[in-house]
C-alpha positions, 0 to 999 in steps of 0.5 A: 859795408861802406868800406867794402863797397868803396874798396870793391868799386875801385878794384872792379873799375881797375879790373882787379880780381882781388876778393873783398870779404865781409864778416859779420857775427850777426845772423842778419846784417845791418842791425844798427841801421834798422833800429836807428832813428826809430826805424827810419835811419837818420842817415846824416845831417844837413851840415856836419863839421868837427864841432859836433863830435867829441873824443879825438882832436877837432883837426883829426876829425875834420881831416876825415870828414872833409874827405867824404862829407854830407853832400857826398853821402847824399850823392852816394845814396842817391846813386843807390836809389835812396833819396833823402829828405831834410827835416826841420832839425837838419836831419836827413832821412830816406823819403820812405821813412824806412831804415830797410830802404837804406840797408837793402840798397847797401846789400844790393850794391855789395852783391852787385860788386860781388863782395862775399858776405859771410854771416853769421861768422863770429871772429874769435881772434886775429893774428898777424903773419908775414903774408897778412892776417889770420882771422879765426872763427869763434867756436871752431878752432880750425876755422879761419880765413886769411887776408892781405888787408884787414879792417876792424869795423866792429863798433864799440859797446853800444847796443850789444844785442846788435853785436857790438860788445867791445871785442874789437878793442881786444883785436886792436890791442892784439895788433899793437893799438891802445884803447883810451882809459875811459870807454863809456856809454854816450847818447844814453838816457839818464837815471835820476835819484831820489832827490829828483823823484818828482821829475820821474813822476812827470813821465811822458812830458816833453819840453824843449829845455836847456840842459847845462853841465856845471862843475862843482865850482860853478863853471859852465862846461857844456849845454844843449837846448833841445827836446827833452823827455821825462820818463819813469826812470829819469830823462831821455830825448835828444837834449838829455842824450846829447848832454849825457856824454859830457855830464858823465865824463866830467863827473868822473873827475869832479863828483860835484858836477851838476846837471841843470835844467832850464825848462824854458829853454833859452829864456833868461831868469830876468825875463821869467821874473818880469812875466810873473810880475806882470800876471796881475789877476791871472793865476800862476798856472794860467800864465805858465801853462801857456808855455809849459805843460800844465802837469809840469807847472803844477809840479814846479809850483808844488816844489816851491809850495806855491798854490798854482791857482793863486793870482800873480800879484799875490806872489811874495818876492821870495816865492816868485824868485824861488819859482824863477830859479826852479824854472830856469835852474833846476839842479837834477839829482842824477844817479847813473846812466842806463848803460850800453844796452840803451846807449846809442854810441860809445865814447872812447876807443882807439886813439886817432893819433894811432892812425893816418887820418888821410886813409884810416891806416894803422900806424901800429900794424902793417895793412891794418885799417880801423873805421867807425865807432871803434875809434875815439870819436863820438858825435851828437844826436842827428846823424853825425855818428852815421856820417862818421861811419860813412866817411871813415868807411869810404876813406879806408875802402878807397885807400885799401883798393889803392894799396892793392893796386899798387902792389 
């Protein structure tokens, strides 16, 4: 949608009559917008830079983001009548707290610009010809459209019910592109194994925790401190989703990779040890429930075979150290991720080195452009993946219009 709008605006300004057509295999457009942010749509983040993304090189990501940054996104939506508000986390949402506000504004602008929206129109295959491309409709061998320029904006494989089932990778390969060896769920809840069953029994408890990915040799790889939710199957919430990408990627090469939780966030073990030693007559439960949910404190004590009602001064050194270790360095038994059905984004895709980053143009196929999640770029929780969509779409759409006008 962003690509079509950017392209159509420039063409209309130049009074060029070239038709912009938007094909969508879904019965209703914008499904991912409507489900994003719990139905509120986290449009972007207050500050966006290449360090919030994984996959491609930081330089390539930065090259795209600087051409359409978060401030320009805010201005763009303001121009469509959608005002955004900044929350404490830095996330930007529509003031209406409704994702429909965002989608409706985009659809109105598409209609204003006379972009032809065709749906449901599922693409089966794409062929390149001297005059451009033929796009064939699924279920109708004789049904096809012709286009001079083609944009692949198919998404990856996350949330397949919205239409992203990986078919875009097939189109990209057909047109000369490659796809990374690994294409896997990112920002995905984590299913825990038998060794961490006690955590799944804490379903519903949320804490601000530090989750760290550590190699089998003990090397620190990645960490995130954010809200984490214990569920009946394992871990979810922003912290768990952010770290999932790095954990599962690392474990592919190093099966001994560990996920470690500090239930107290950034609090260091020495500080926790000092706190426990200073409890005096106050019980362990009484001291720890000031900073953690009581049910969690009781579970942690149970794992250490410590009576939570015992006074702090009665803790022997070995028990105290065991509790400190569990509070700040719980090693989690991660079984698997919950799959693309529950993932918010796809890791992997078409390498950015196969595109010209200044305009998202393919280096492999003339008049082909690729945008969004189909590319090997995935961001953190917080509106970063939407910003990648807005930026790549705007850059490509503007460049396509320029190419058309130059013909």
